[in-house]
PDBQT receptor file of N, H, CA, C and O in Angstrom, charges set to zero:
ATOM      1  N   MET A   1      34.555 -83.244   0.696  1.00  0.00    +0.000 N 
ATOM      2  CA  MET A   1      35.066 -81.764   0.280  1.00  0.00    +0.000 C 
ATOM      3  C   MET A   1      35.854 -82.019  -0.882  1.00  0.00    +0.000 C 
ATOM      4  O   MET A   1      35.884 -81.226  -1.823  1.00  0.00    +0.000 OA
ATOM      5  N   PHE A   2      36.569 -83.217  -0.858  1.00  0.00    +0.000 N 
ATOM      6  H   PHE A   2      36.544 -83.861  -0.094  1.00  0.00    +0.000 HD
ATOM      7  CA  PHE A   2      37.650 -83.841  -2.095  1.00  0.00    +0.000 C 
ATOM      8  C   PHE A   2      37.041 -83.222  -3.585  1.00  0.00    +0.000 C 
ATOM      9  O   PHE A   2      37.652 -82.586  -4.443  1.00  0.00    +0.000 OA
ATOM     10  N   LEU A   3      35.692 -83.627  -3.558  1.00  0.00    +0.000 N 
ATOM     11  H   LEU A   3      35.196 -84.143  -2.861  1.00  0.00    +0.000 HD
ATOM     12  CA  LEU A   3      35.118 -83.759  -4.822  1.00  0.00    +0.000 C 
ATOM     13  C   LEU A   3      34.703 -82.280  -5.209  1.00  0.00    +0.000 C 
ATOM     14  O   LEU A   3      34.688 -82.023  -6.413  1.00  0.00    +0.000 OA
ATOM     15  N   SER A   4      34.331 -81.182  -4.222  1.00  0.00    +0.000 N 
ATOM     16  H   SER A   4      34.343 -81.390  -3.244  1.00  0.00    +0.000 HD
ATOM     17  CA  SER A   4      34.173 -79.950  -4.398  1.00  0.00    +0.000 C 
ATOM     18  C   SER A   4      35.268 -79.171  -5.101  1.00  0.00    +0.000 C 
ATOM     19  O   SER A   4      35.110 -78.639  -6.200  1.00  0.00    +0.000 OA
ATOM     20  N   ASN A   5      36.523 -79.137  -4.311  1.00  0.00    +0.000 N 
ATOM     21  H   ASN A   5      36.652 -79.569  -3.418  1.00  0.00    +0.000 HD
ATOM     22  CA  ASN A   5      37.997 -78.909  -4.656  1.00  0.00    +0.000 C 
ATOM     23  C   ASN A   5      38.316 -79.571  -6.208  1.00  0.00    +0.000 C 
ATOM     24  O   ASN A   5      38.869 -78.822  -7.013  1.00  0.00    +0.000 OA
ATOM     25  N   VAL A   6      38.085 -80.513  -6.498  1.00  0.00    +0.000 N 
ATOM     26  H   VAL A   6      37.636 -81.122  -5.845  1.00  0.00    +0.000 HD
ATOM     27  CA  VAL A   6      38.200 -81.174  -7.849  1.00  0.00    +0.000 C 
ATOM     28  C   VAL A   6      37.628 -80.458  -8.648  1.00  0.00    +0.000 C 
ATOM     29  O   VAL A   6      38.240 -79.880  -9.546  1.00  0.00    +0.000 OA
ATOM     30  N   LEU A   7      36.395 -80.364  -8.480  1.00  0.00    +0.000 N 
ATOM     31  H   LEU A   7      35.897 -80.833  -7.751  1.00  0.00    +0.000 HD
ATOM     32  CA  LEU A   7      35.473 -79.760  -9.528  1.00  0.00    +0.000 C 
ATOM     33  C   LEU A   7      35.770 -78.361 -10.033  1.00  0.00    +0.000 C 
ATOM     34  O   LEU A   7      35.389 -78.029 -11.156  1.00  0.00    +0.000 OA
ATOM     35  N   ILE A   8      36.366 -77.618  -9.330  1.00  0.00    +0.000 N 
ATOM     36  H   ILE A   8      36.676 -77.888  -8.418  1.00  0.00    +0.000 HD
ATOM     37  CA  ILE A   8      36.711 -76.236  -9.253  1.00  0.00    +0.000 C 
ATOM     38  C   ILE A   8      38.305 -76.093  -9.585  1.00  0.00    +0.000 C 
ATOM     39  O   ILE A   8      38.820 -74.992  -9.387  1.00  0.00    +0.000 OA
ATOM     40  N   ALA A   9      39.038 -77.079 -10.041  1.00  0.00    +0.000 N 
ATOM     41  H   ALA A   9      38.620 -77.974 -10.201  1.00  0.00    +0.000 HD
ATOM     42  CA  ALA A   9      40.435 -76.917 -10.216  1.00  0.00    +0.000 C 
ATOM     43  C   ALA A   9      40.156 -76.833 -11.992  1.00  0.00    +0.000 C 
ATOM     44  O   ALA A   9      39.271 -77.349 -12.675  1.00  0.00    +0.000 OA
ATOM     45  N   PRO A  10      41.380 -75.908 -12.389  1.00  0.00    +0.000 N 
ATOM     46  CA  PRO A  10      41.291 -75.541 -13.871  1.00  0.00    +0.000 C 
ATOM     47  C   PRO A  10      41.951 -76.783 -14.607  1.00  0.00    +0.000 C 
ATOM     48  O   PRO A  10      42.990 -77.357 -14.280  1.00  0.00    +0.000 OA
ATOM     49  N   GLY A  11      41.162 -77.053 -15.614  1.00  0.00    +0.000 N 
ATOM     50  H   GLY A  11      40.318 -76.588 -15.880  1.00  0.00    +0.000 HD
ATOM     51  CA  GLY A  11      41.673 -78.126 -16.604  1.00  0.00    +0.000 C 
ATOM     52  C   GLY A  11      41.023 -79.483 -15.945  1.00  0.00    +0.000 C 
ATOM     53  O   GLY A  11      41.396 -80.520 -16.495  1.00  0.00    +0.000 OA
ATOM     54  N   VAL A  12      40.248 -79.608 -15.017  1.00  0.00    +0.000 N 
ATOM     55  H   VAL A  12      39.945 -78.766 -14.570  1.00  0.00    +0.000 HD
ATOM     56  CA  VAL A  12      39.891 -80.885 -14.377  1.00  0.00    +0.000 C 
ATOM     57  C   VAL A  12      38.129 -81.050 -14.995  1.00  0.00    +0.000 C 
ATOM     58  O   VAL A  12      37.282 -80.165 -14.874  1.00  0.00    +0.000 OA
ATOM     59  N   GLU A  13      37.956 -82.087 -15.498  1.00  0.00    +0.000 N 
ATOM     60  H   GLU A  13      38.644 -82.807 -15.596  1.00  0.00    +0.000 HD
ATOM     61  CA  GLU A  13      36.617 -82.558 -15.845  1.00  0.00    +0.000 C 
ATOM     62  C   GLU A  13      36.108 -83.941 -15.137  1.00  0.00    +0.000 C 
ATOM     63  O   GLU A  13      36.798 -84.958 -15.069  1.00  0.00    +0.000 OA
ATOM     64  N   LEU A  14      35.019 -83.829 -14.713  1.00  0.00    +0.000 N 
ATOM     65  H   LEU A  14      34.458 -83.003 -14.768  1.00  0.00    +0.000 HD
ATOM     66  CA  LEU A  14      34.488 -84.760 -13.933  1.00  0.00    +0.000 C 
ATOM     67  C   LEU A  14      33.719 -85.762 -14.984  1.00  0.00    +0.000 C 
ATOM     68  O   LEU A  14      32.711 -85.333 -15.545  1.00  0.00    +0.000 OA
ATOM     69  N   VAL A  15      34.212 -87.174 -15.272  1.00  0.00    +0.000 N 
ATOM     70  H   VAL A  15      35.031 -87.523 -14.817  1.00  0.00    +0.000 HD
ATOM     71  CA  VAL A  15      33.653 -87.766 -16.240  1.00  0.00    +0.000 C 
ATOM     72  C   VAL A  15      32.715 -89.048 -15.609  1.00  0.00    +0.000 C 
ATOM     73  O   VAL A  15      32.243 -89.901 -16.361  1.00  0.00    +0.000 OA
ATOM     74  N   GLY A  16      32.535 -89.069 -14.332  1.00  0.00    +0.000 N 
ATOM     75  H   GLY A  16      32.918 -88.376 -13.721  1.00  0.00    +0.000 HD
ATOM     76  CA  GLY A  16      31.935 -90.182 -13.824  1.00  0.00    +0.000 C 
ATOM     77  C   GLY A  16      32.146 -90.027 -12.148  1.00  0.00    +0.000 C 
ATOM     78  O   GLY A  16      33.057 -89.338 -11.689  1.00  0.00    +0.000 OA
ATOM     79  N   PRO A  17      31.185 -90.759 -11.302  1.00  0.00    +0.000 N 
ATOM     80  CA  PRO A  17      31.172 -91.109  -9.968  1.00  0.00    +0.000 C 
ATOM     81  C   PRO A  17      32.710 -91.749  -9.536  1.00  0.00    +0.000 C 
ATOM     82  O   PRO A  17      33.363 -92.630 -10.095  1.00  0.00    +0.000 OA
ATOM     83  N   PHE A  18      33.033 -90.887  -8.234  1.00  0.00    +0.000 N 
ATOM     84  H   PHE A  18      32.503 -90.171  -7.780  1.00  0.00    +0.000 HD
ATOM     85  CA  PHE A  18      34.000 -91.870  -7.698  1.00  0.00    +0.000 C 
ATOM     86  C   PHE A  18      33.708 -93.303  -7.057  1.00  0.00    +0.000 C 
ATOM     87  O   PHE A  18      32.530 -93.524  -6.777  1.00  0.00    +0.000 OA
ATOM     88  N   PRO A  19      34.621 -94.274  -6.801  1.00  0.00    +0.000 N 
ATOM     89  CA  PRO A  19      33.977 -95.273  -6.490  1.00  0.00    +0.000 C 
ATOM     90  C   PRO A  19      33.291 -95.248  -4.829  1.00  0.00    +0.000 C 
ATOM     91  O   PRO A  19      33.638 -94.409  -3.998  1.00  0.00    +0.000 OA
ATOM     92  N   GLY A  20      32.433 -96.158  -4.604  1.00  0.00    +0.000 N 
ATOM     93  H   GLY A  20      32.151 -96.839  -5.279  1.00  0.00    +0.000 HD
ATOM     94  CA  GLY A  20      31.514 -95.979  -3.299  1.00  0.00    +0.000 C 
ATOM     95  C   GLY A  20      32.478 -95.840  -2.486  1.00  0.00    +0.000 C 
ATOM     96  O   GLY A  20      32.412 -94.727  -1.966  1.00  0.00    +0.000 OA
ATOM     97  N   ASP A  21      33.563 -96.586  -2.034  1.00  0.00    +0.000 N 
ATOM     98  H   ASP A  21      33.617 -97.491  -2.457  1.00  0.00    +0.000 HD
ATOM     99  CA  ASP A  21      34.349 -96.252  -0.764  1.00  0.00    +0.000 C 
ATOM    100  C   ASP A  21      35.067 -95.005  -0.775  1.00  0.00    +0.000 C 
ATOM    101  O   ASP A  21      35.673 -94.572   0.206  1.00  0.00    +0.000 OA
ATOM    102  N   LEU A  22      34.990 -94.399  -1.954  1.00  0.00    +0.000 N 
ATOM    103  H   LEU A  22      34.497 -94.750  -2.750  1.00  0.00    +0.000 HD
ATOM    104  CA  LEU A  22      35.825 -93.044  -1.873  1.00  0.00    +0.000 C 
ATOM    105  C   LEU A  22      34.833 -91.611  -2.091  1.00  0.00    +0.000 C 
ATOM    106  O   LEU A  22      35.208 -90.448  -2.235  1.00  0.00    +0.000 OA
ATOM    107  N   GLN A  23      33.533 -92.133  -2.056  1.00  0.00    +0.000 N 
ATOM    108  H   GLN A  23      33.228 -93.078  -1.938  1.00  0.00    +0.000 HD
ATOM    109  CA  GLN A  23      32.398 -91.160  -1.998  1.00  0.00    +0.000 C 
ATOM    110  C   GLN A  23      32.172 -90.754  -0.463  1.00  0.00    +0.000 C 
ATOM    111  O   GLN A  23      32.147 -91.632   0.401  1.00  0.00    +0.000 OA
ATOM    112  N   GLN A  24      31.999 -89.307  -0.128  1.00  0.00    +0.000 N 
ATOM    113  H   GLN A  24      32.019 -88.594  -0.830  1.00  0.00    +0.000 HD
ATOM    114  CA  GLN A  24      31.515 -88.825   0.964  1.00  0.00    +0.000 C 
ATOM    115  C   GLN A  24      30.640 -87.635   1.073  1.00  0.00    +0.000 C 
ATOM    116  O   GLN A  24      30.885 -86.434   1.184  1.00  0.00    +0.000 OA
ATOM    117  N   GLU A  25      29.409 -88.409   0.999  1.00  0.00    +0.000 N 
ATOM    118  H   GLU A  25      29.209 -89.385   0.909  1.00  0.00    +0.000 HD
ATOM    119  CA  GLU A  25      27.923 -87.731   1.241  1.00  0.00    +0.000 C 
ATOM    120  C   GLU A  25      28.124 -86.497   2.080  1.00  0.00    +0.000 C 
ATOM    121  O   GLU A  25      28.767 -86.580   3.126  1.00  0.00    +0.000 OA
ATOM    122  N   LEU A  26      27.540 -85.210   1.623  1.00  0.00    +0.000 N 
ATOM    123  H   LEU A  26      27.018 -85.142   0.773  1.00  0.00    +0.000 HD
ATOM    124  CA  LEU A  26      27.639 -84.001   2.252  1.00  0.00    +0.000 C 
ATOM    125  C   LEU A  26      26.101 -83.540   1.697  1.00  0.00    +0.000 C 
ATOM    126  O   LEU A  26      25.867 -83.189   0.541  1.00  0.00    +0.000 OA
ATOM    127  N   VAL A  27      25.125 -83.624   2.778  1.00  0.00    +0.000 N 
ATOM    128  H   VAL A  27      25.315 -83.909   3.717  1.00  0.00    +0.000 HD
ATOM    129  CA  VAL A  27      23.748 -83.222   2.551  1.00  0.00    +0.000 C 
ATOM    130  C   VAL A  27      23.461 -81.797   3.072  1.00  0.00    +0.000 C 
ATOM    131  O   VAL A  27      23.742 -81.407   4.205  1.00  0.00    +0.000 OA
ATOM    132  N   PHE A  28      22.806 -80.995   2.005  1.00  0.00    +0.000 N 
ATOM    133  H   PHE A  28      22.577 -81.312   1.084  1.00  0.00    +0.000 HD
ATOM    134  CA  PHE A  28      22.576 -79.600   2.234  1.00  0.00    +0.000 C 
ATOM    135  C   PHE A  28      21.018 -79.863   2.657  1.00  0.00    +0.000 C 
ATOM    136  O   PHE A  28      20.441 -80.871   2.249  1.00  0.00    +0.000 OA
ATOM    137  N   THR A  29      20.402 -78.956   3.451  1.00  0.00    +0.000 N 
ATOM    138  H   THR A  29      20.871 -78.138   3.782  1.00  0.00    +0.000 HD
ATOM    139  CA  THR A  29      19.103 -78.761   3.891  1.00  0.00    +0.000 C 
ATOM    140  C   THR A  29      18.757 -77.190   3.198  1.00  0.00    +0.000 C 
ATOM    141  O   THR A  29      19.525 -76.332   2.763  1.00  0.00    +0.000 OA
ATOM    142  N   SER A  30      17.263 -77.228   3.302  1.00  0.00    +0.000 N 
ATOM    143  H   SER A  30      16.639 -77.926   3.656  1.00  0.00    +0.000 HD
ATOM    144  CA  SER A  30      16.842 -75.697   3.256  1.00  0.00    +0.000 C 
ATOM    145  C   SER A  30      15.596 -75.581   4.303  1.00  0.00    +0.000 C 
ATOM    146  O   SER A  30      14.846 -76.518   4.574  1.00  0.00    +0.000 OA
ATOM    147  N   ALA A  31      15.521 -74.429   4.775  1.00  0.00    +0.000 N 
ATOM    148  H   ALA A  31      16.131 -73.667   4.554  1.00  0.00    +0.000 HD
ATOM    149  CA  ALA A  31      14.576 -73.973   5.619  1.00  0.00    +0.000 C 
ATOM    150  C   ALA A  31      14.392 -72.550   5.756  1.00  0.00    +0.000 C 
ATOM    151  O   ALA A  31      15.416 -71.896   5.560  1.00  0.00    +0.000 OA
ATOM    152  N   ILE A  32      13.362 -71.910   6.038  1.00  0.00    +0.000 N 
ATOM    153  H   ILE A  32      12.530 -72.442   6.196  1.00  0.00    +0.000 HD
ATOM    154  CA  ILE A  32      12.937 -70.670   6.079  1.00  0.00    +0.000 C 
ATOM    155  C   ILE A  32      12.968 -70.123   7.435  1.00  0.00    +0.000 C 
ATOM    156  O   ILE A  32      11.953 -70.522   8.008  1.00  0.00    +0.000 OA
ATOM    157  N   ALA A  33      13.599 -69.469   8.122  1.00  0.00    +0.000 N 
ATOM    158  H   ALA A  33      14.423 -69.145   7.657  1.00  0.00    +0.000 HD
ATOM    159  CA  ALA A  33      13.473 -68.867   9.607  1.00  0.00    +0.000 C 
ATOM    160  C   ALA A  33      12.205 -68.371   9.681  1.00  0.00    +0.000 C 
ATOM    161  O   ALA A  33      11.720 -67.733   8.747  1.00  0.00    +0.000 OA
ATOM    162  N   ALA A  34      11.583 -68.609  10.751  1.00  0.00    +0.000 N 
ATOM    163  H   ALA A  34      11.976 -69.128  11.510  1.00  0.00    +0.000 HD
ATOM    164  CA  ALA A  34      10.504 -67.975  11.344  1.00  0.00    +0.000 C 
ATOM    165  C   ALA A  34      10.047 -66.569  11.380  1.00  0.00    +0.000 C 
ATOM    166  O   ALA A  34       8.899 -66.126  11.405  1.00  0.00    +0.000 OA
ATOM    167  N   ASP A  35      11.468 -65.815  11.375  1.00  0.00    +0.000 N 
ATOM    168  H   ASP A  35      12.400 -66.175  11.354  1.00  0.00    +0.000 HD
ATOM    169  CA  ASP A  35      11.103 -64.607  12.026  1.00  0.00    +0.000 C 
ATOM    170  C   ASP A  35      11.728 -63.726  10.565  1.00  0.00    +0.000 C 
ATOM    171  O   ASP A  35      11.665 -62.496  10.558  1.00  0.00    +0.000 OA
ATOM    172  N   THR A  36      12.348 -64.523   9.312  1.00  0.00    +0.000 N 
ATOM    173  H   THR A  36      12.400 -65.522   9.318  1.00  0.00    +0.000 HD
ATOM    174  CA  THR A  36      12.802 -63.750   8.191  1.00  0.00    +0.000 C 
ATOM    175  C   THR A  36      11.869 -62.851   7.874  1.00  0.00    +0.000 C 
ATOM    176  O   THR A  36      10.647 -62.921   8.004  1.00  0.00    +0.000 OA
ATOM    177  N   LYS A  37      12.634 -61.884   7.388  1.00  0.00    +0.000 N 
ATOM    178  H   LYS A  37      13.627 -61.826   7.282  1.00  0.00    +0.000 HD
ATOM    179  CA  LYS A  37      11.958 -60.402   6.761  1.00  0.00    +0.000 C 
ATOM    180  C   LYS A  37      11.674 -60.714   5.342  1.00  0.00    +0.000 C 
ATOM    181  O   LYS A  37      10.893 -59.950   4.775  1.00  0.00    +0.000 OA
ATOM    182  N   GLU A  38      12.220 -61.802   4.600  1.00  0.00    +0.000 N 
ATOM    183  H   GLU A  38      12.854 -62.423   5.061  1.00  0.00    +0.000 HD
ATOM    184  CA  GLU A  38      11.706 -61.806   3.056  1.00  0.00    +0.000 C 
ATOM    185  C   GLU A  38      11.422 -63.349   2.837  1.00  0.00    +0.000 C 
ATOM    186  O   GLU A  38      12.112 -64.134   2.187  1.00  0.00    +0.000 OA
ATOM    187  N   ALA A  39      10.494 -63.552   3.384  1.00  0.00    +0.000 N 
ATOM    188  H   ALA A  39       9.933 -62.914   3.912  1.00  0.00    +0.000 HD
ATOM    189  CA  ALA A  39       9.770 -65.360   3.473  1.00  0.00    +0.000 C 
ATOM    190  C   ALA A  39       9.468 -65.401   2.379  1.00  0.00    +0.000 C 
ATOM    191  O   ALA A  39      10.100 -66.360   1.936  1.00  0.00    +0.000 OA
ATOM    192  N   GLU A  40       8.716 -64.853   1.356  1.00  0.00    +0.000 N 
ATOM    193  H   GLU A  40       8.203 -64.074   1.716  1.00  0.00    +0.000 HD
ATOM    194  CA  GLU A  40       8.191 -65.048   0.163  1.00  0.00    +0.000 C 
ATOM    195  C   GLU A  40       9.646 -65.310  -1.218  1.00  0.00    +0.000 C 
ATOM    196  O   GLU A  40       9.686 -66.081  -2.177  1.00  0.00    +0.000 OA
ATOM    197  N   ALA A  41      10.675 -64.258  -0.702  1.00  0.00    +0.000 N 
ATOM    198  H   ALA A  41      10.642 -63.632   0.077  1.00  0.00    +0.000 HD
ATOM    199  CA  ALA A  41      11.830 -64.536  -1.523  1.00  0.00    +0.000 C 
ATOM    200  C   ALA A  41      12.371 -66.035  -1.303  1.00  0.00    +0.000 C 
ATOM    201  O   ALA A  41      12.612 -66.804  -2.233  1.00  0.00    +0.000 OA
ATOM    202  N   ALA A  42      12.555 -66.390   0.294  1.00  0.00    +0.000 N 
ATOM    203  H   ALA A  42      12.360 -65.765   1.049  1.00  0.00    +0.000 HD
ATOM    204  CA  ALA A  42      13.096 -67.702   0.789  1.00  0.00    +0.000 C 
ATOM    205  C   ALA A  42      12.152 -68.701   0.076  1.00  0.00    +0.000 C 
ATOM    206  O   ALA A  42      12.643 -69.508  -0.714  1.00  0.00    +0.000 OA
ATOM    207  N   LYS A  43      11.116 -68.689   0.263  1.00  0.00    +0.000 N 
ATOM    208  H   LYS A  43      10.717 -68.034   0.905  1.00  0.00    +0.000 HD
ATOM    209  CA  LYS A  43      10.300 -69.737  -0.079  1.00  0.00    +0.000 C 
ATOM    210  C   LYS A  43      10.601 -69.833  -1.657  1.00  0.00    +0.000 C 
ATOM    211  O   LYS A  43      10.902 -70.936  -2.112  1.00  0.00    +0.000 OA
ATOM    212  N   ALA A  44      10.536 -68.832  -2.416  1.00  0.00    +0.000 N 
ATOM    213  H   ALA A  44      10.291 -67.936  -2.046  1.00  0.00    +0.000 HD
ATOM    214  CA  ALA A  44      10.965 -68.646  -4.091  1.00  0.00    +0.000 C 
ATOM    215  C   ALA A  44      12.138 -69.737  -4.225  1.00  0.00    +0.000 C 
ATOM    216  O   ALA A  44      12.134 -70.762  -4.906  1.00  0.00    +0.000 OA
ATOM    217  N   LEU A  45      13.202 -69.199  -3.335  1.00  0.00    +0.000 N 
ATOM    218  H   LEU A  45      13.204 -68.366  -2.781  1.00  0.00    +0.000 HD
ATOM    219  CA  LEU A  45      14.360 -69.867  -3.739  1.00  0.00    +0.000 C 
ATOM    220  C   LEU A  45      14.283 -71.431  -3.301  1.00  0.00    +0.000 C 
ATOM    221  O   LEU A  45      14.877 -72.242  -4.011  1.00  0.00    +0.000 OA
ATOM    222  N   VAL A  46      13.675 -71.816  -2.321  1.00  0.00    +0.000 N 
ATOM    223  H   VAL A  46      13.193 -71.157  -1.744  1.00  0.00    +0.000 HD
ATOM    224  CA  VAL A  46      13.438 -73.024  -2.142  1.00  0.00    +0.000 C 
ATOM    225  C   VAL A  46      12.739 -74.113  -2.955  1.00  0.00    +0.000 C 
ATOM    226  O   VAL A  46      13.042 -75.276  -3.219  1.00  0.00    +0.000 OA
ATOM    227  N   ASP A  47      11.576 -73.242  -3.297  1.00  0.00    +0.000 N 
ATOM    228  H   ASP A  47      11.329 -72.296  -3.082  1.00  0.00    +0.000 HD
ATOM    229  CA  ASP A  47      10.717 -73.758  -4.843  1.00  0.00    +0.000 C 
ATOM    230  C   ASP A  47      11.601 -74.085  -5.757  1.00  0.00    +0.000 C 
ATOM    231  O   ASP A  47      11.694 -75.235  -6.186  1.00  0.00    +0.000 OA
ATOM    232  N   TYR A  48      12.498 -72.903  -6.231  1.00  0.00    +0.000 N 
ATOM    233  H   TYR A  48      12.422 -71.969  -5.882  1.00  0.00    +0.000 HD
ATOM    234  CA  TYR A  48      13.371 -73.027  -7.365  1.00  0.00    +0.000 C 
ATOM    235  C   TYR A  48      14.159 -74.315  -7.154  1.00  0.00    +0.000 C 
ATOM    236  O   TYR A  48      14.049 -75.139  -8.063  1.00  0.00    +0.000 OA
ATOM    237  N   LEU A  49      14.898 -74.623  -6.165  1.00  0.00    +0.000 N 
ATOM    238  H   LEU A  49      14.987 -73.954  -5.427  1.00  0.00    +0.000 HD
ATOM    239  CA  LEU A  49      15.709 -75.752  -6.068  1.00  0.00    +0.000 C 
ATOM    240  C   LEU A  49      15.321 -76.914  -6.521  1.00  0.00    +0.000 C 
ATOM    241  O   LEU A  49      16.099 -77.701  -7.061  1.00  0.00    +0.000 OA
ATOM    242  N   ARG A  50      13.736 -77.199  -6.298  1.00  0.00    +0.000 N 
ATOM    243  H   ARG A  50      13.104 -76.560  -5.860  1.00  0.00    +0.000 HD
ATOM    244  CA  ARG A  50      13.077 -78.278  -6.640  1.00  0.00    +0.000 C 
ATOM    245  C   ARG A  50      12.858 -78.646  -7.919  1.00  0.00    +0.000 C 
ATOM    246  O   ARG A  50      12.686 -79.828  -8.220  1.00  0.00    +0.000 OA
ATOM    247  N   THR A  51      12.841 -77.537  -8.914  1.00  0.00    +0.000 N 
ATOM    248  H   THR A  51      12.980 -76.577  -8.670  1.00  0.00    +0.000 HD
ATOM    249  CA  THR A  51      12.510 -77.539 -10.325  1.00  0.00    +0.000 C 
ATOM    250  C   THR A  51      13.427 -78.348 -11.059  1.00  0.00    +0.000 C 
ATOM    251  O   THR A  51      14.545 -78.413 -10.547  1.00  0.00    +0.000 OA
ATOM    252  N   PRO A  52      13.234 -79.078 -12.276  1.00  0.00    +0.000 N 
ATOM    253  CA  PRO A  52      13.779 -79.382 -13.117  1.00  0.00    +0.000 C 
ATOM    254  C   PRO A  52      14.860 -78.739 -13.526  1.00  0.00    +0.000 C 
ATOM    255  O   PRO A  52      15.847 -79.474 -13.554  1.00  0.00    +0.000 OA
ATOM    256  N   ALA A  53      15.068 -77.544 -13.886  1.00  0.00    +0.000 N 
ATOM    257  H   ALA A  53      14.266 -76.947 -13.863  1.00  0.00    +0.000 HD
ATOM    258  CA  ALA A  53      16.119 -76.687 -14.050  1.00  0.00    +0.000 C 
ATOM    259  C   ALA A  53      17.171 -76.622 -12.930  1.00  0.00    +0.000 C 
ATOM    260  O   ALA A  53      18.355 -76.918 -13.094  1.00  0.00    +0.000 OA
ATOM    261  N   ALA A  54      16.724 -76.281 -11.986  1.00  0.00    +0.000 N 
ATOM    262  H   ALA A  54      15.762 -76.040 -11.853  1.00  0.00    +0.000 HD
ATOM    263  CA  ALA A  54      17.861 -76.337 -10.805  1.00  0.00    +0.000 C 
ATOM    264  C   ALA A  54      18.350 -77.838 -10.584  1.00  0.00    +0.000 C 
ATOM    265  O   ALA A  54      19.491 -78.063 -10.180  1.00  0.00    +0.000 OA
ATOM    266  N   THR A  55      17.459 -78.836 -10.859  1.00  0.00    +0.000 N 
ATOM    267  H   THR A  55      16.533 -78.654 -11.188  1.00  0.00    +0.000 HD
ATOM    268  CA  THR A  55      17.858 -80.282 -10.852  1.00  0.00    +0.000 C 
ATOM    269  C   THR A  55      19.112 -80.441 -11.753  1.00  0.00    +0.000 C 
ATOM    270  O   THR A  55      20.153 -81.001 -11.410  1.00  0.00    +0.000 OA
ATOM    271  N   ALA A  56      18.856 -79.856 -12.974  1.00  0.00    +0.000 N 
ATOM    272  H   ALA A  56      18.011 -79.401 -13.253  1.00  0.00    +0.000 HD
ATOM    273  CA  ALA A  56      19.908 -80.133 -13.982  1.00  0.00    +0.000 C 
ATOM    274  C   ALA A  56      21.276 -79.302 -13.730  1.00  0.00    +0.000 C 
ATOM    275  O   ALA A  56      22.353 -79.813 -14.038  1.00  0.00    +0.000 OA
ATOM    276  N   LEU A  57      21.207 -78.041 -13.178  1.00  0.00    +0.000 N 
ATOM    277  H   LEU A  57      20.332 -77.626 -12.929  1.00  0.00    +0.000 HD
ATOM    278  CA  LEU A  57      22.526 -77.441 -12.951  1.00  0.00    +0.000 C 
ATOM    279  C   LEU A  57      23.197 -77.869 -11.858  1.00  0.00    +0.000 C 
ATOM    280  O   LEU A  57      24.386 -77.549 -11.850  1.00  0.00    +0.000 OA
ATOM    281  N   ILE A  58      22.620 -78.793 -10.489  1.00  0.00    +0.000 N 
ATOM    282  H   ILE A  58      21.654 -79.053 -10.495  1.00  0.00    +0.000 HD
ATOM    283  CA  ILE A  58      23.083 -79.541  -9.759  1.00  0.00    +0.000 C 
ATOM    284  C   ILE A  58      23.707 -80.592 -10.107  1.00  0.00    +0.000 C 
ATOM    285  O   ILE A  58      24.879 -80.696  -9.744  1.00  0.00    +0.000 OA
ATOM    286  N   LYS A  59      23.218 -81.440 -10.743  1.00  0.00    +0.000 N 
ATOM    287  H   LYS A  59      22.266 -81.356 -11.037  1.00  0.00    +0.000 HD
ATOM    288  CA  LYS A  59      23.805 -82.638 -11.420  1.00  0.00    +0.000 C 
ATOM    289  C   LYS A  59      24.876 -82.235 -12.507  1.00  0.00    +0.000 C 
ATOM    290  O   LYS A  59      25.831 -82.973 -12.749  1.00  0.00    +0.000 OA
ATOM    291  N   ALA A  60      24.667 -80.981 -13.176  1.00  0.00    +0.000 N 
ATOM    292  H   ALA A  60      23.891 -80.382 -12.980  1.00  0.00    +0.000 HD
ATOM    293  CA  ALA A  60      26.171 -80.780 -14.111  1.00  0.00    +0.000 C 
ATOM    294  C   ALA A  60      27.318 -80.384 -13.343  1.00  0.00    +0.000 C 
ATOM    295  O   ALA A  60      28.443 -80.425 -13.841  1.00  0.00    +0.000 OA
ATOM    296  N   ALA A  61      27.034 -79.858 -11.716  1.00  0.00    +0.000 N 
ATOM    297  H   ALA A  61      26.120 -79.824 -11.312  1.00  0.00    +0.000 HD
ATOM    298  CA  ALA A  61      27.701 -79.393 -10.942  1.00  0.00    +0.000 C 
ATOM    299  C   ALA A  61      28.485 -80.553 -10.385  1.00  0.00    +0.000 C 
ATOM    300  O   ALA A  61      29.386 -80.333  -9.576  1.00  0.00    +0.000 OA
ATOM    301  N   GLY A  62      28.118 -82.075 -10.869  1.00  0.00    +0.000 N 
ATOM    302  H   GLY A  62      27.386 -82.253 -11.526  1.00  0.00    +0.000 HD
ATOM    303  CA  GLY A  62      28.780 -83.050 -10.080  1.00  0.00    +0.000 C 
ATOM    304  C   GLY A  62      27.924 -83.653  -8.640  1.00  0.00    +0.000 C 
ATOM    305  O   GLY A  62      28.372 -84.560  -7.939  1.00  0.00    +0.000 OA
ATOM    306  N   MET A  63      26.857 -83.072  -8.432  1.00  0.00    +0.000 N 
ATOM    307  H   MET A  63      26.493 -82.336  -9.002  1.00  0.00    +0.000 HD
ATOM    308  CA  MET A  63      25.975 -83.340  -7.103  1.00  0.00    +0.000 C 
ATOM    309  C   MET A  63      24.964 -84.204  -7.445  1.00  0.00    +0.000 C 
ATOM    310  O   MET A  63      24.575 -84.332  -8.606  1.00  0.00    +0.000 OA
ATOM    311  N   THR A  64      24.449 -84.890  -6.377  1.00  0.00    +0.000 N 
ATOM    312  H   THR A  64      24.765 -84.786  -5.434  1.00  0.00    +0.000 HD
ATOM    313  CA  THR A  64      23.118 -85.406  -6.427  1.00  0.00    +0.000 C 
ATOM    314  C   THR A  64      21.852 -84.701  -5.840  1.00  0.00    +0.000 C 
ATOM    315  O   THR A  64      21.733 -84.491  -4.633  1.00  0.00    +0.000 OA
ATOM    316  N   PRO A  65      20.933 -84.357  -6.753  1.00  0.00    +0.000 N 
ATOM    317  CA  PRO A  65      20.053 -83.497  -6.130  1.00  0.00    +0.000 C 
ATOM    318  C   PRO A  65      19.002 -84.381  -5.022  1.00  0.00    +0.000 C 
ATOM    319  O   PRO A  65      18.813 -85.582  -5.215  1.00  0.00    +0.000 OA
ATOM    320  N   GLY A  66      18.481 -83.801  -4.088  1.00  0.00    +0.000 N 
ATOM    321  H   GLY A  66      18.634 -82.826  -3.931  1.00  0.00    +0.000 HD
ATOM    322  CA  GLY A  66      17.628 -84.801  -3.384  1.00  0.00    +0.000 C 
ATOM    323  C   GLY A  66      16.191 -84.315  -3.153  1.00  0.00    +0.000 C 
ATOM    324  O   GLY A  66      15.377 -85.041  -2.582  1.00  0.00    +0.000 OA
TER     325      GLY A  66
């Protein structure tokens, strides 16, 4: 959570990763609910998150895509 707060602080720029002992991984997963009313839209979002464009945006935000 520390890194997320740092990344949104005005005037702060991330220039590299924190040392390993200061890193705290937070994993986000995606899934589509069986009873969703917008299954195609949900699938499109999950598919987009796997694209090179999304990967670049995730990395630019200081996160590690999985």
